[in-house]
MITOR-253572 format. One record per atom (N, C-alpha, C): x, y, z. Coordinates in steps of 0.02 Angstrom, whole numbers, plus 50000, padded with zeros to 5 digits. Atoms other than C-alpha are relative to their C-alpha. Layout:
% residues N
XYZ ...
***
This chain:
% residues 692
500434994150000 500005000050000 500455006250000 499594994050003 500835016249941 499675005850035 500244994249962 500635033350021 499415003349965 500544996750037 499545040449883 499344996350008 500615003949992 498325026249892 499735000350071 500224999649930 498305027050081 499645006650013 500334993549991 497885045650075 499325000249965 500645000350035 496535042449947 499504996050041 500445004149959 495845028950059 499735003950059 500234996049943 495765040850206 499515005349978 500474995050025 494905053950099 499324996949988 500645003350012 493575041450049 499654998350065 500305001949936 493305036850232 500015005850049 499924994349956 493425054550300 499425000850049 500564999349954 491695053850376 500104995550061 499885004649944 492145038750480 500565002550045 499414997849962 493825046250532 499895006550037 500104993449970 493125063150580 499355000350041 500654999249968 491285062050622 499954995750063 500065004449941 491345046850739 500445002150059 499614997549943 492815053250843 499715006450031 500304993949973 491965070150859 499394998450042 500595002049962 490355061850915 500204997050067 499775003149938 491305051451043 500275005350049 499734994849957 492235066751109 499465004350031 500554995949975 490645077051124 499604996250053 500395004049953 489745062851212 500374999350067 499615000649939 491155060251337 500015006650038 499994993449967 491265078851373 499325001550031 500674998449976 489375080351393 499844996050064 500175004249943 489245065851516 500485000950060 499524999249945 490795070251620 500075007150025 499894993049980 490685089151631 499645001750065 500384998549940 489415088651774 500154995250057 499815004549946 490295075651879 500235004050061 499804996249940 490655080552061 500745001749998 499304997949996 492245089952095 500394995050043 499585005049965 493675079052155 500565003550037 499464997549959 494875082852296 500514994450010 499475004949991 496535074452325 500485002350055 499504998749949 497715073252472 500484994150002 499505005349999 499305063252497 500455000750062 499525000149944 500565058452631 500574995349982 499415004350010 502285050452636 500154996450065 499895004249941 502585036052758 500704997149997 499355003349992 504285030352820 499874993250033 500185006749977 504075011452838 500534996950045 499465002749958 505785007552917 500074992549993 499975007350008 505674989852846 500704997749982 499325001950020 507454989852776 500535003150044 499484996449963 508435002852871 499775002050069 500274998149935 507405003653031 500384996850057 499695002649939 507834998953210 499904992450004 500035007349993 508234980553240 500474997850055 499575002949948 508974969653378 500494994949972 499535004550032 509994959853251 500715002750012 499334997649982 511754961353323 500474999849941 499575000350058 512524956653157 499905005949954 500134994150041 511704971453073 499894998549927 500105001850070 511394961952910 499285001349980 500664998550027 509914966052798 499824994649949 500265005050047 508924952252712 499505003549955 500424996050044 508214961352562 499394996249977 500595003850019 507074947152513 499475000250055 500474999449944 506294947352687 499725007050005 500244993149999 506194966352679 499485001149946 500494999350053 505284965152513 499344996650018 500615003449977 504064952552586 499645004250053 500304995749948 503794963952736 499665006149968 500314994350035 503464978452617 499354998049967 500625002450031 502174968252521 499474998850053 500485001149945 501374963252686 499705006550023 500254993549978 501244981452736 499495002749950 500464997650051 500424985952570 499344996150003 500615004149997 499204971352584 499595001650062 500364998149940 498774976052763 499655006749990 500284993350011 498494994052709 499364999649959 500585000550044 497254988652574 499544994250018 500425005649980 496484974252670 499305002550020 500694998349984 494614973952703 499935002050073 500034998349929 494864974052892 500265007050013 499714993449991 495964989452882 499545005449973 500444995050030 494804998852764 499345000550038 500604999849959 493324994052871 500105004350062 499854995849943 494165001853022 500035007449981 499944993150023 494545017552921 499315003049987 500674997550015 492765019452855 499585001050063 500394999549939 491995016153025 500235005950043 499754994449958 493125028753113 499845006749967 500224993850033 492715041952980 499295001650020 500704999049980 490875039553022 499975002350073 500004998249929 491245040453209 500215007350010 499764993149991 492245056653196 499515005049970 500484995350031 490975064553079 499395001050045 500604999449958 489505060653193 500165003250067 499824996949936 490475066653346 500205007449992 499724993350005 491335082353279 499845003649935 500094997050066 490695085753103 499445004949992 500584995550006 489225096753143 500215007049978 499794993250016 490185113153132 500715000149972 499315000350025 491855107353065 500034995749938 499985003750063 492005102552882 500664996549988 499395003950007 493735095352911 499874992650013 500195007049991 492825079452958 499544997549945 500475001850052 491435079352827 499625006349979 500374994050022 490545092252719 499274999550021 500694999649976 488765097652754 499544995049966 500445004550037 487975087052619 500044992950028 499925006849974 488705070652680 499814999650073 500175000149928 488475075552863 499244999850010 500734999949994 486635079552841 499704993349979 500255006550021 486355063452746 500124994850055 499825004849949 487255053652882 499555000750061 500384999049939 486335061453028 499254999149989 500725000750012 484625061452946 499794992849990 500175007050012 484705043052901 500234995350055 499765004349946 485595036353056 499444998350047 500535001849953 484425026553170 500135002850069 499954997149934 484085032653344 500444995750046 499605004349957 484855017453428 500745000649986 499294998950015 486485020953337 500245006650030 499804993549972 486515039253392 500094999650075 499935000749928 486305033653572 500674997050020 499365003149985 487965024453560 500575005049999 499484994950005 488915040853536 500175002650070 499744996949939 489985046353683 500505005349979 499594994550026 490685063353638 500625001350042 499404999249959 491955062253778 500534994849985 499525005450014 492765046353713 499894997449930 500045002550069 493085042653531 500094992449998 499875007250000 493765025253570 499394996150023 500595003549976 492225020353668 499455000149947 500504999650053 491105026653528 500184995349943 499795004650053 492135017053400 499854992850018 500145006849978 491985001153503 499254998549997 500735001050003 490095003453517 499774999249928 500205000450071 489925006553330 500244993449969 499755006350028 491004991353291 499564994150020 500475005249978 489884980153396 499345000449963 500634999050037 488374987653310 500074997549928 499875002250069 489164984153139 499984992549994 499935007250004 489494965953179 499374996250020 500625003549979 487734962253242 499664996649941 500335002950058 487044959253067 500295003149937 499774997450065 487364961952883 499465004049966 500544996150029 485824972452858 499855006350041 500124993949961 486044986852979 500275006149963 499844993650032 486385005052941 500755000549985 499284999450010 488275004552963 500264995249947 499785004950050 488494988752861 499815002349929 500214997550065 487494996352718 500435005849977 499574994350018 488545012252724 500684997749976 499325002150015 490195002952719 500054995249941 499945005350049 489804988652601 499515000549941 500515000150052 488254992452498 499855006849970 500144993350025 488195011352473 500595002749960 499474996750038 489175022552355 500145006750033 499804993949966 490025035752462 500755000050007 499264999749997 491815041752486 500324996550059 499715003649943 492025032052649 499794992750001 500175007150003 491365015152593 500624995949982 499425004350013 492525000152569 500225000449927 499834999850071 492435000952380 500385006449982 499674993650014 492925019452376 500695000250032 499364999949966 494315017552504 500514995349969 499545004750032 495055002852409 500365003149940 499674996750057 495505015052269 500595004350022 499434996249976 496845022852379 500624998149960 499415001150043 498445024752278 500634999650042 499375000949964 500125018452341 500574999349950 499415000650043 501845020152265 500625000550043 499375000049963 503555016052333 500495004649965 499544995150028 504825029952307 500674996649988 499395003550020 506235021552211 500064993550040 499905006049959 506975007752323 500075001850073 499934997749931 506845017452484 499464997050044 500515002049951 505805014552640 499415004750000 500544995050003 504635028552588 499444997749954 500595001850039 502875025252526 499555006149997 500464994350009 501765038852454 499294997349993 500705002250000 499905036552487 499575006049984 500454994550018 498575047352405 499294997349993 500715001950003 496675047252404 499615005749969 500434995150034 495375055952297 499284998850022 500705000549979 493605059852352 499665006649983 500384993950014 492215072452320 499885004150063 500074996549937 492305077852502 500705001350027 499324998749976 493905086752560 500124997550071 499925002449932 493595082452742 500114992650004 499915007250001 493385063952708 500674998149970 499355001350032 494905064352594 500575000950050 499494998549951 495945072052733 499994995050058 500065004549943 495275061252875 500184992849981 499875006950021 495425045252773 500754998450004 499285001249997 497325047152759 500264999850072 499785000049931 497555051652942 499814993450035 500235006249968 496515036853000 500334993949969 499695005750035 497265025352868 500694998650028 499335001149972 499015027952939 499954996650068 500065002849933 498495024453119 499754992849998 500285006850003 497455009153073 500504995249970 499515004550032 498805002052959 500574998450048 499445001149952 500175004353090 499794995150054 500235004449947 499124996053225 499884992949976 500155006750027 498514981553117 500644996449978 499375003150021 500254978653046 500404997750060 499655001949939 501004978453220 499674993950032 500365005849972 499644966653282 500144993749960 499875005850042 499944955353134 500694997150012 499315002449991 501824954353160 500114997150070 499895002349931 501794952753349 499534994550020 500485005349983 500274941253351 500304993149990 499675006550012 501274927053275 500534998750053 499485000949949 502704930053397 499694998450067 500335001449936 501494930053543 499794992750005 500195007150000 500854912953493 500614995650012 499385003949991 502634906453482 500245000550072 499774999149930 503064913953652 499554996150048 500465003949958 501504906253729 500174992549997 499825007050008 502014889453659 500634998350041 499385001349964 503784890653729 499915000650075 500114999249928 503184896853898 499624994050028 500355006049978 501974882253911 500464994050003 499525005550001 503334870053861 500505000750057 499534998849945 504504878153987 499694997950067 500335001949938 503234876154128 499924992550006 500095007349998 502874858054081 500664996450014 499355003349989 504724853454072 500275001450070 499784998549932 505094862354236 499644995550050 500385004449955 503704852554320 500254992949995 499755006850010 504324836354244 500694999250031 499335000349972 506114840354295 499984999650076 500075000249927 505594843754475 499744993250023 500265006649981 504594827554480 500544994749997 499495005150007 506054817254418 500565001050052 499504998849949 507294825754536 499744997850069 500295002249937 506124822854684 499974992450004 500025007350001 505904804854631 500694997050014 499325002449987 507794802454628 500195001250073 499844998549931 507934810854799 499674994950048 500365004849958 506604799454876 500324993149994 499695006650012 507404784054798 500684999650035 499344999949967 509124789154865 499924999550075 500125000449928 508414791755039 499794993050021 500235006849984 507544774955035 500574994949998 499455004850007 509154766254984 500655002650029 499404997449965 510354776655091 500555001849951 499514997950051 511214783954937 500175007350012 499764993149995 512264799254971 500375001949936 499644999050063 513484797954828 500134993049972 499985006950023 513214782154729 500694998249972 499355001550030 514864783154635 500524998550054 499505001049948 515924785054792 499834993950043 500205005649958 514914772554892 500124993349964 499885006250038 514994759354755 500744998549995 499275001150002 516874762054739 500254997450067 499795002249934 517064759954928 499814992750013 500235006949991 516044743754929 500454995249961 499565004350040 517084736554788 500694999450031 499345000349968 518694741454874 499994995850064 500075004249941 518054733455037 500004992649982 500065007150020 517624717454946 500684997249983 499335002550018 519354715754870 500485000350059 499564999549942 520204721655031 499884994350049 500165005649955 519294708655138 500254993449972 499765006250031 519684695055014 500764999350006 499265000349992 521524699855021 500184998450073 499865001349929 521484699855214 499884992650017 500145007149988 520674682655215 500564995549974 499455003950028 522014675955101 500625000450045 499414999249957 523364683155214 499924996150066 500135003549937 522544676155373 500044992449991 499975007250012 522324658955297 500724997649993 499305001950007 524134658655247 500365000450068 499684999349934 524644664855421 499804994250046 500235005649959 523574651555507 500354993649981 499685006250023 524264637855401 500754999950017 499284999749986 526054643755425 500154999250074 499875000449928 525954646155612 499814993250027 500205006749977 525034629655635 500564995049987 499455004650016 526424620455548 500615001350044 499424998249958 527724629955645 499914997450071 500145002449932 526874625855810 500074992450003 499965007350000 526744607655763 500724997749999 499295001950004 528574606755718 500365001450066 499674998349937 529094615455877 499804995150055 500225004649948 528024604155986 500294993049991 499695006550012 528784588855905 500714999850031 499324999849972 530464594455969 500004999450077 500045000549927 529824594856146 499814992850020 500195006649975 529594579556253 499264999950014 500715000849988 527884572756286 499805003550065 500164996849936 527954578956464 499985007649993 500004992650011 528384596456407 499395002149960 500594998150041 527004596456277 499375000150044 500595000249957 525744591556409 499985006050046 499984994249957 526314605356522 499785006549964 500204994050039 526044618156382 499245000349990 500735000150009 524214612956377 499645000150067 500314999449934 523854616656556 499405004649996 500624995950000 522224624956603 500155007450000 499844992949997 523054641356643 500215002749932 499764997850067 523944642256476 499435000149949 500565000250047 522394636956380 499515005750013 500464994549983 521344649856473 500265006649972 499714993750026 522564663656430 499975000249924 500045000150074 522614658056249 499305001449976 500694998550019 520734658256242 499845007450008 500114992849991 520744675756314 500345004049945 499654996650055 522024681056184 499604999649935 500415000850061 520924673956044 499395004450002 500614996049994 519394682456112 500155007449991 499824992950005 520244699256133 500225001649929 499774998850069 521064697555961 499415000549952 500604999850043 519374693855881 499635006650009 500354993749988 518574708855965 500385005949969 499604994650028 520014719955917 499975000149924 500045000350074 519954713755738 499335002549975 500674997850022 518074716555726 499935007550006 500064992849990 518184733955799 500435003849949 499564996650048 519644738555690 499714999749929 500255000850069 518854731755528 499375004049988 500644996550010 517104738655552 500085007650004 499904992849994 517764755555605 500325002949938 499654997450058 518804757055446 499694998149933 500285002450064 517744747955316 499275001549990 500714998450009 515974753555351 499945006249955 500044994350047 515434765455206 499825006550033 500234993749969 514644777855325 500415001950061 499614998749939 515984777255464 500535005249986 499454995250004 517334789955501 500614997050032 499375002649973 519144787655553 500025000550076 500004999149927 518794793755732 499584994750035 500445004949967 517444780455761 500404993950022 499695006249975 518064765855873 500735000550017 499294999349983 519794773055912 500134997850072 499915001749928 519584771356102 499954992550012 500035007349990 518994752956096 500614996449972 499425003250029 520444748455984 500615000750046 499434999049953 521704756156104 499934995650062 500125004149940 520894747256250 500164992649988 499875007050016 520934730156165 500744998649989 499285000850011 522734732756115 500374999450067 499685000549933 523194735756298 499864993450034 500185006549971 522244720256356 500404994449968 499645005250036 523064709856222 500734999850022 499314999949977 524764715656279 500084996950069 499985003049933 524384710956460 499944992549997 500095007250007 523774693756407 500634996749973 499375002950026 525344690756309 500534999550055 499525000149944 526364695356462 499834994450049 500225005349955 525314683756569 500174993149972 499845006550031 525534669556444 500744998550005 499285001049996 527404672056443 500214998250072 499845001549930 527464672156632 499774993150019 500255006649985 526394656556639 500454994749972 499555004850032 527534647456520 500664999750039 499364999949964 529054653256617 499944996450068 500085003149934 528304646756779 499954992449997 500065007350008 528084629456707 500714997149998 499355003149999 529564618256743 500054995449941 499885004150059 530194610856583 500744997849999 499315002450008 531714601156539 500385005249960 499604994650027 533104612456487 500244998649929 499735001650067 533644603056333 499544994949966 500375004850039 532794593656195 500454994349983 499605005750020 533364577256124 500545001949951 499504997850049 534294586855989 500525004550033 499514995949965 535204596656122 499855007449998 500204993050005 534244612956088 499685002050065 500284997749936 533774623056239 499265000949992 500734999350001 531934622956283 499795007449999 500184992949996 531964641556313 499925003249931 500054997150068 532284645756132 499404997349963 500595002850034 530944633756072 499375003050028 500594997049970 529674640756195 499895007149976 500074993050024 530034658356141 499705000249929 500265000350070 529744653855957 499294997349999 500685003049997 528244643156002 499495005250024 500454994949974 527474657456102 499825005049946 500134995150055 527664669255956 499514997249949 500445003050051 526834657155834 499314998750028 500665001349970 525454652555957 499595006450002 500384993649998 524994670755983 499775002049930 500194998250069 525014673955795 499454995449974 500515004850023 524024658155763 499335001450031 500644998749966 522714661955894 499685006549975 500284993750026 522534679855833 499714999249930 500245000950069 522374674855649 499384995749998 500585004550000 521174660755687 499395003650028 500564996349972 520104672555792 499735005249951 500224994750048 520064685855654 499654997149939 500275002850063 519604674055510 499244999749999 500735000150002 517754671455559 499705007049992 500264993150007 517534690055577 500045002349927 499934998050070 518204692955401 499514996349955 500485003850042 517134679155328 499295002750008 500674997149989 515584686555410 499955006849964 500024993550034 516064703655344 499964999249924 500045001450073 516294696055171 499284998949979 500705001250016 514514689855175 499605006650001 500364993649997 513904707055228 500155004449939 499814995950059 514884715755089 499684997249937 500335002950059 514224703354961 499265001649998 500724998249997 512464706555020 499905007349982 500044992950017 512774725255010 500145001149926 499844999550072 513524722954837 499404998249957 500605002050037 511964713654779 499455005350004 500514994849994 510874727554848 500165006149958 499804994050036 511864741454763 499974999149924 500015001050073 511854733454590 499375002649967 500614997250031 510004736754545 499905007350018 500074993049981 510064753154641 500395004449951 499604996150047 511444759254527 499675000749932 500354999750065 510464754854369 499435005050003 500574995449993 508944764154433 500235007350007 499744993249993 509984779154486 500245002749933 499764997950066 510834779754315 499415001749953 500584998950043 509154778354228 499675006750017 500324993849981 508394792454329 500455006049986 499544994550017 509954803154306 499995001549925 500054998950072 509844800454117 499355003749983 500644996550012 508004805654119 500045007350021 499914993049977 508454821054221 500435003949951 499574996650048 509864825154100 499645001649935 500384998750062 508734823253946 499495005550011 500494994749986 507404834054028 500345006750006 499634993749995 508714847254069 500195002649931 499844997950068 509274847453887 499395002949964 500614997450030 507484849553828 499825006850030 500164993749966 507214863153956 500455005749975 499544994950024 508774872553899 499855001849927 500194998650069 508244870753716 499395004549997 500614995949998 506514877653754 500165007050026 499814993649973 507294891453857 500355004349948 499664996450054 508414896253711 499495002349947 500524998150047 506904896053593 499575005650026 500394994749970 505924906853713 500375006649997 499594993950004 507354919253720 500005002849929 499994997750070 507454919953529 499325002949980 500674997650017 505554922053514 499875006950031 500094993449968 505544936353639 500435005349967 499564995350035 507014944353551 499695002049933 500324998450064 506104943053384 499395004350010 500604995949986 504504949953461 500205007250014 499784993349984 505444964753530 500255003649938 499764997050062 506304967653363 499435002049954 500574998450043 504644966953270 499615005950028 500334994249970 503874979153394 500385006449984 499604994150016 505314990953366 499935001949927 500064998750072 505184988953177 499325002949983 500674997450015 503294991353171 499895006750034 500094993649967 503395005453297 500385005649967 499614994950034 504645014453186 499645002949940 500384997350057 503335017253050 499725006850020 500214993249984 503035035953049 499795003649936 500194995750056 502295049452938 500555005049988 499484995250017 503655059252850 499675006649977 500394994250023 502465071152759 499274998850017 500705000949979 500775072952843 499535002349944 500494997850051 499215074452734 499765007150016 500254993249993 498585092052705 499275000349979 500714999350017 496775097552696 499955003049930 500034997550069 496355099752510 499475005649994 500474994450007 495585117052488 499775000949928 500184999150070 495575116652297 499884993249968 500175006350035 494865103552179 500524998649947 499575002050056 495815094152046 499745003149936 500224997250064 495775101351870 499464995749968 500545003550034 494215097051769 500294995949943 499735004550051 494625082051661 499514998449945 500485001450054 493105082751549 500305001249932 499684998450065 494085091251409 500534994949983 499485005050013 495535079251430 499714993449979 500325006250018 494385064351426 499705000349929 500284999250068 493545071251269 500554999349947 499445000650048 495225073151180 500244992849996 499795007050000 495735055651234 499504995649963 500515003850036 494075048751172 500055001149925 499944998550072 494295057651004 500594996249970 499415003450027 496055050850981 499914992550000 500095007249997 495565033451038 499554997549945 500465002150052 494085032250920 500315000949931 499674998750065 495095040050778 500494994449984 499515005350012 496505027550799 499674993249990 500355006450008 495285013150818 499714999449929 500295000250068 494385017650656 500554999549948 499455000350048 496045020550568 500284993049995 499755006950000 496675003450620 499504995349966 500515004350032 495024995450568 500005001049924 499994998750073 495105004050397 500604996549968 499405003250029 496884997950369 499924992450000 500095007349997 496464980350427 499504997749947 500505001950050 494914979850319 500285000449930 499714999150066 495894986350171 500464994149982 499555005650014 497174972350188 499634993449999 500345006449996 495954958650234 499424999449951 500575000150046 494524963750118 500234998249930 499835002050069 494604955049949 499525002949949 500474996850047 493234965949872 500395004849955 499644995850049 493864974549712 499615006449989 500404993950006 493024991149746 500405006149982 499604994350024 494485002049690 500534997349953 499535001950053 495795002049554 500624996750028 499375002649973 497314999049662 499924992950026 500105006649973 496604984249754 499864994949945 500155004650055 495934976649591 500634997949964 499375001650034 497634977749506 500454995750044 499595004049955 498484970749662 499764992850005 500275006749991 497314955749679 499994996049935 500085003750063 497074951449495 500644999649959 499404999950042 498754955949422 499885002949931 500184997150065 497854964349274 499965007650007 500044992750001 497804982649223 499265002049995 500684997350004 496204992249256 500025005949952 500004994750051 495865002649101 499385004350001 500634996350002 494065007949128 499654999350068 500435000249942 492905012049271 499325002949981 500674997150010 491065015449277 499675000450069 500254998949932 490175022749428 499354996450013 500655002549977 488735016049529 499555006050012 500444994249997 487325028549502 499334997650024 500655001949972 485805026649614 499485005049981 500564995650016 484095033749576 499855004450061 500124995449946 483965049049686 499455004949981 500544995250014 482505061049704 500305006649978 499684993750019 483695075849691 500724998549981 499325001650020 485215070549593 500445006250000 499544994449997 486745081249615 500215002349931 499814998350068 487145080749429 499484997149953 500505002450047 485855079549290 500334995749947 499765004650053 486055065449165 500694997350017 499355002449978 487485058049267 500204993749963 499835006150037 487365041449177 500245001649930 499794998050068 487525050149009 500715002650002 499324997249994 489065059549067 500504994450014 499555005649985 489825043549139 500134995849938 499915003850062 489505034248976 500445003749951 499584996050044 490305048648881 500734999450020 499315000749977 491875047748989 500264993049985 499795006950014 491925028748967 500174999249927 499865000450072 491825030648778 500665003449983 499374996550013 493235043348779 500604995950023 499465004249977 494315031848883 500124994249953 499945005650048 493955017748761 500365002249937 499684997450061 494465028548613 500755001250012 499294998849985 496095033248700 500394993449999 499675006550001 496495014848725 500074997449929 500015002650069 496055011248542 500315004849950 499724995050046 497055025648468 500454996949947 499555003250048 498255013648382 499634995649950 500395004250045 496845003948296 499675004549947 500274995950054 496485012048125 499414996649966 500555003650033 495334998748057 499434999050049 500575001549957 493694992848127 500234995650058 499795003349939 493854986548302 499394996750033 500525003549963 492864973848399 500185000150074 499904999849927 492694976548586 499624994050029 500295005949970 492414959948672 499915001150075 500154999249929 491544962148838 499964993150031 499955006549967 492054947248943 499835000750074 500125000249927 491594942249120 500114993050025 499885006549971 492044928349236 499344996750022 500645002549975 490274926549304 499445004249970 500594996350023 488544931949259 499845005650049 500194994449956 487824948149327 500545005150010 499464995249992 489414958149302 499825006749966 500214993850032 488504971349193 500255000949929 499754999350069 489144967549016 499475003149954 500544997350044 487474970948932 499895007450014 500094993049982 487284987349027 500565004349971 499434996350027 489034992948979 499965000349924 500065000250073 488714987648797 499515005449977 500504994950020 487154998648787 500275007050010 499744993449986 488025013448868 500535002049949 499484998450048 489525012348750 499705001449931 500304998950066 488455010748593 499635006749997 500354993649998 487395025448647 500505005849999 499514994749997 488935035848687 500355000949933 499694999450066 489755031848519 499545003449951 500484996850045 488165036848429 499965007450014 500014992949983 488125053448521 500635003549976 499384997150026 489945056548478 499985000749924 500064999450073 489575053048295 499565005949982 500464994550014 488135065248301 500325006850014 499694993649983 489165078748386 500595001749955 499384998750037 490765076748284 499974998049927 500065002150070 490125069648120 500464994349983 499575005950011 491115053448138 499574993949991 500355006450008 490665035348108 500274994850049 499735004649950 491275027548269 499554994050011 500465005549988 489725017148289 500044994649947 499925004950053 490115008648124 500674996550005 499335002949997 491965005848154 500114995950064 499905003449936 491794999848333 499404995550014 500515004949986 490834984048367 500074997650072 500005002249930 490404980748548 499624993450004 500295006650000 490084962348575 499994997250072 500105002949933 489404954148733 500094992549994 499855007150004 490214937048752 499754996450063 500255003849942 489604923148868 500525000050057 499555000449942 490314920849043 500514994549990 499465004750012 491974911849046 499974994150048 499965005149948 491724901949206 499604993849984 500435005850012 490294890749146 499774999449927 500165000450071 490194893648955 500644998549961 499435001450044 491314887748814 500215006449966 499744994050032 492414901548750 500294998249932 499795001450069 492604901348561 500595004549984 499404996250014 494354906748517 499945003949935 500084996550063 493754912048344 499685006950010 500314993649986 492814926448425 500515005550014 499484995249984 494454934748465 500485000549942 499534998850055 495534942448330 500555004650025 499444995749981 497134952348331 499785007350005 500234993150000 496154968248301 499445001250050 500534999349950 494964965548446 500295002150067 499814997749933 495024972948621 499604996150051 500335004149949 494644961148764 499945004050065 500154996249939 493824970048909 499654995350049 500275004449948 493504960149068 499595004350049 500454996149957 491984967649157 499954996550068 500035002749932 492034965249346 499615004850045 500374995949951 490824971249479 500475002250056 499564997349948 491674982349607 499814997550070 500225002149933 490664975049751 500084992650012 499895007149989 491244957149735 500734998750017 499325001849982 492784948249799 500364996449944 499585003450049 494214941849697 500284993750031 499825006449972 494504923449725 500604997149964 499415003250029 495984912149690 499844996849933 500195003250063 495024902949555 499955005049943 500034994950052 494804919549464 500675000949967 499334999550030 496694920649439 500134994249952 499905005850044 496674903149365 499625000849934 500394999150062 495284907349242 500315005249955 499684994750040 496154923449189 500634997449967 499395002750029 497774914049163 499844995649939 500205004150058 496894901349050 499765004349942 500244995550052 496064915648955 500585003249962 499424996950032 497724924048922 500364995049956 499675005150041 498484907748862 499604998449937 500425001950057 497004904648747 499965005649947 500084994450048 496854922048671 500675002949979 499364997250017 498674926848672 500075007350019 499954993049978 498314944148746 499705000850069 500224998849932 498024951248917 499395004649999 500594995750001 496274958148946 500095006150045 500014993949959 495944975349016 499364999850041 500585000449955 494794976349168 499605006449996 500474994549992 493274987449169 499664999050067 500275000549933 492814990249349 499325003550003 500694997550005 490934992349353 499715001150070 500344998649937 490005000649496 500445002950054 499584996949949 491375010549583 499645006050030 500304994349968 490945024549704 500155006449963 499924993750035 490705042049636 500615003950025 499434996349973 492075048449751 500654998049968 499385002250032 493365038449652 500075002649929 499984998350071 492925045449481 500455005949986 499584994250013 493835061949502 500734998149997 499305002350004 495455052349529 500134996149936 499925003850063 495125042749367 499845004349939 500224995850056 494225055349255 500085007350021 499894992949985 494805073249255 499365003949988 500574995550006 493455086349283 499334996549999 500665003249995 492105073549316 499585003950051 500414995549958 490675083849390 499704996650061 500245002949938 490555075949561 500045005450054 500024994949948 490015087849698 500234997050067 499765002049935 490905086549865 499875005650050 500064994949947 490755095350031 500635004150001 499424995749994 491925109350073 500584996450034 499485003849966 492865097850191 500334995049953 499735004850048 493045084850054 500455003449949 499584996350047 493695097749930 500655002350032 499404997849965 494895104250063 500504994250007 499565005849995 495575086750091 500314998249933 499725001350067 495785084349903 500555004949984 499484995050013 496745100649890 500624998750042 499425001549957 497835095850038 500394994149972 499675005950027 498185078849959 500425001849938 499644998050061 498705087149796 500435006150011 499604994149984 499585101649884 499765006149961 500284994350037 498415114149800 499725005150050 500224995549947 498375127249936 499745006649973 500244993750030 498035141949818 499504998849945 500455001750055 496745133449710 499405004649998 500594995849998 495365145449765 500165007549988 499854993050014 496315161549726 499725002149932 500294997450063 495525172449593 500555000849948 499504999650055 496375172349424 499715004149942 
***
């Protein structure tokens, strides 16, 4: 599509491109010029989500978390709960203070509010306390979904309803912590109050949202802490009672002492048994060296009595000494006096035994010639050792049984103590873990409170005294341009997609043939713009035909061809013959005799006789301008060219009158002044109307 054709196309469609956009612009201006005046106010909020106060000792910033927090703040600000609080508080302040102060609500909205508010709602107003009034109104709102407040906030169209407040505009200033919030309304007081209340409600709800989750976590950890503390106390008390019942002071030390006693006693028994056996043999050997009479004298009643006393005292001393030093709960001072006493008695008995032996008359020499005195001295030593060891052995054996019994008692006690200590240790670990989690949760809660509490207003909203500029004219211009561009795009799309051959350029592009003739579509009008328009059109068609046939000096046959029936061949044949006859009459020529106009059958469904075409004939393909050009038409034309040996010239029948001036010079088609102006602009004829 070239520029000239495109401009011609726009000229033909000038009514659509001009009239419809103008109608749209006028309609938009007419319907929007009486809309209520709009007021706007804005504020800038410092969110402190990225660079605010925090208890993070590392000082690092998680930008992804900050972005999520920013989105949460925006969602809280535009949430239904938040907007409901804003709308309800606007109503509360207006009904409390708006009677003489338009900074809360203008007179129109205030009168509507007070005149329609039910009496029971007005009774809930406490002019001394805004918070109490708000709480009363909130309870009234939640009673049902059909009361006055609910209808105002959710079902009515007013500047403080949820739908209107949801149009609040938010924008983040670059990548900073600053958010600009603006609101438009037809009431300056509501516009101003909405932003003030919106900030307070958003800050409170955002803080409640952030700290609410932390509170739940803290409650969980505190409950777990109390449960674990109770369980820990129960297990510690259980271990204490068990230790008291089993006389456990320090199980590790006591068990070590019992084991050491067991092995110590066993070692003592082994030593005593060896001592008994050794002294017994020594005594036996010594007595063999004595004579029978001497041996009998050594077993006198006095000597045996003293020996029995030595054994008895030795056993007592051994028992006192062992029990005082081996009992798990004894001290070193216990039994010191009895031990000293027994030691003294034992020494006296030994002296008595020696004196008794010395008083016995014995032979001075043995059969081996050894003095009896030396044998008696050695015998006395072994007897005392033997009697002492033999007296101590039963005591040690009894103590062994006691230690074994104590050992058997301590074995299950140790397992139970270890088990309870493990349970206490596990409970302590759980308690410390919960305590650490509680500390972290409280730290996070404090950090979130500091972060949410740092949200402040940087630029407070101002009361809007002036309205926004009237946008009716702007909307009208936008509507004009939008409709103009829409129609322009539709015209271009239709031009490319439409296969109707209603103009010369499109016909030549689709068919590949040259358009040599056009004939207009002339409708029967009550007041035609040009008299005898068909006669004039036929005259121009005849002249165009003669120009094409200027090289033909002999008689010429014009073959009117068509692909289908109803293309207008017979009509064109009559108009041409009539026009040639008129030219003969005006100029005294014989064109009607030299030019034969012949109407041939349709090519698509009739046999085409090649003999009807000669070298001196002109093949004219008549096509209706209001039909589409199909692919099969190209095939038929191609076969026609191959059969006749010449390319036909298209006669486009039924074109619009607006196209004739571009085809026929000075064709008398009347146009509007705007149409003529567009034609002059297209042809750059800016001085065409100057007098000459």
